[in-house]
N, C-alpha and C positions, 0 to 999 in steps of 0.2 A: 886550610895549612898556608906556606906560602914558602915561594923561596928565594933566599939569601944567597948573595957570594958563594952559588952552588950547591945550598944546602936546603933542602926542607926541612921546616922550623913547622911544628904543630901545637897548637892550643885552643882548650874548649875554654869557650866565653862565658860559662855556665851562668845562665841564664834565658829561659823560656823569651821574655821580649825581645822582639826583633829589634827597637830602634834601640835598646840599652845596647844588643848584641853587637849592634854595627858600632857603636861609639867604642865599645871595649876591640873590638877588633880594627877601628882604624889607627886606635892608642898605641897598641898593639904592633902593628906595622910599623909604625912611627917608632917605636923604639928600638923593634930591628933596624931599618936605615939610621937609627942613632948610631949602634952598635956596630953598623960595618962601615963607619967614618969614624970609630975610636971616640965616637961622643959620648956622654954621659946619658943615660934611656933618661925617660922623663917619666915619672912614680904617677899613676893614677890616683884618685880618691878612694878605689875597692881598697886599692894595698894598702895605702895609709891607714883606712877603719881596721882594716886585719888589724895588721900590726899593730894598731893604738888598742884597743882590745884587747890583744895576747900581751902587751907591757905594760899598758897604764890602767887598765879598768879592773886587775886581777890587783892591784892596789890601794884599792878605793872601797870604803865600807859599804857595803848591802844596796842601799836607800841612792847611794851617791851614782853607784854603778846602773841602778835600774832609770836613773833620770837619764845617764850618757846613752844605754842602750835605747833607751824611747829617743833620744836625739837622732843617733845616727840612723836608724831606722829611717825617720825622715827627711833628715840630710841625704842619703843615698835613694831616695826617690829622685829627687833633682841633679845632685855630682854624680853618680855615678855613671862611668863611663868616661868622666873627665881626665885630664891633667891635675895634676896638681896645682903650674902655674897656668892652666885656666882658669882660676876659681879667681876671681876678681871683684871690684865693687860692681858691677853688671851682674855678676853672675849673682851678687847677696843682694841684690838688689830683688831679681828674677823669685828668688825663693821666697825674699818677703813676700812679696806678691801674692806668691802660693798660698804662702798659710795661710796669711788674712784669709785669701777665696776657702779656706776651710775653715775658716772661723775662728780661730785660734788668737788668743790675747797676746800682748803688745810683753808681757813676760815670757809667756812661753816661747813665741820668740826669738828673746834674748838670750834664751836658755840655750834654744838650739844652736845659735850662732856662737854661743860660749864654748860650745862642744866644739865646734867646728873649730875656733879661733886655739882652743886646746892642742886638736888632735893635727894645728899645721905651727905650734909651737914646738910640739912633739918632731915632728918631718924638720923644722929645722936644726934638731937637736941630730935628727939621724945625717944629717946633711942631706937630704933628697930635695930639700929647697935653699936658697939661700939665706942669709941673713936681710930683715925687713920685709920679708917676701908674704907675710900674712896681715892681710889685708881685714882684718875682723876688727882689729881693735876702734881704728881711724873712723871704718865703717859704722861702729857703733855708738860711736861718738859722735858723729853726724846726724844720727839720724836720732838722738836721743834729743836734740834739738827741736826736733819736726816729731813730738811724740811717742819714740820707740824708745820706750823709759819703761823699766820695771813702776809701777803701781803700790804707790808707799803702804808700809807693813797697818794693817788694821789688829787693836785689840779690842777682844769682845770678853768682857766676864758675865756670868750669868748677876742675876740678880736675886737678891734674897729671895722673892716668891717666883719666880724660874727655877729655883735650888727645889724650893720647897715641892714644888708640883712635878717635878719631874724622878724625884724621890717620891712621892707618895706615890707613881705610877708603875714603878718598876718594884720589882719583887725582890724578897728580902736579900738574897745575893748579891744579885746586881746594885742596888741600894748600894751596900755595903762597898762595892766594885768600885762607882760612879764617886760615893764619898769618899773613898781613899783617894782615887786621882781627882779631886777634885782641891783636895785638903794640902797635897802635897806637892801636885802642879809635874811630875812622873811623865816620862814621855809611856805613848803603848807599849815600844819594845821594852824602856824599863819595868812596867807594871804587872807585864805577861811575863819576864823573866824572873821576878822576882825568888827567891828561896830566902828559908827562914833565915839561915845564919845569917844574912845582908838586915835584919832587922833586930833591934834592942829596944826591947820594951823598956827597958827600965830607964835608960838613958833617953829616950824617947827619940831614936834616928832612923834612920834607913838609907843604908851606907850602899849603893848605886856601886857596876860593875865598870868598865874603861868601856862596854860597848855601848854608847852614850853617842852622840851625836860630835862634841867636842872628843870623844876619844880618852878622858879624864873621869877617874872616879870623884864621887863627892859625896857628902852628906849632906843629907833632906830630913829639915823635922819631920816627925811624925806628933801631928796634934794629939791630944786625949780623944778626944772624937772618933777616931780611925782608929789608934789603939784599945778601944773595947770592945774591936770586932773581933 
């Protein structure tokens, strides 16, 4: 609790970790001081992440939302208790160092920081921070020159011998599923979500739904090898 302008204010820090609770308390006291002087209170990372989760993540596809949720957990471990205006290049560098110490890849660190950048962009839209207050894009550009960049995508196909050995080792049902996956290139969600109305044996095609990575339906050729199953 705290006394400001003759009134008692109470608020729970909602965290058993003492250091995080103390940071949140300091940020809250600073907000009360700003309000008392008629200034706009500074928003915390926790407040922003809660609104970001509520307003933005619900508009994403499940896999994208899961990736953001994972990143938010790692970001919270470092930024919880800080106000948004305290998140500058030095803080980003500390976060990068922390994640490297945990043994994660450059790509994972970049995805975490991309999530933070999206959150700060949303905070700009909410007028919680001013235009140009998102330090992440310029930080990533600088760090990309020093090695913090996405690894190039790898293309990997089974050789004929690898395919033969894989199918020979599988049960008939599993072999049929593997064959369909190889022949069509459908993603896991598309394969497990297939229904008979999507399959046209006469034309030799499969029609996907809009529940794909691109969000668009498409027609995929169905080779005779898979069609005979």
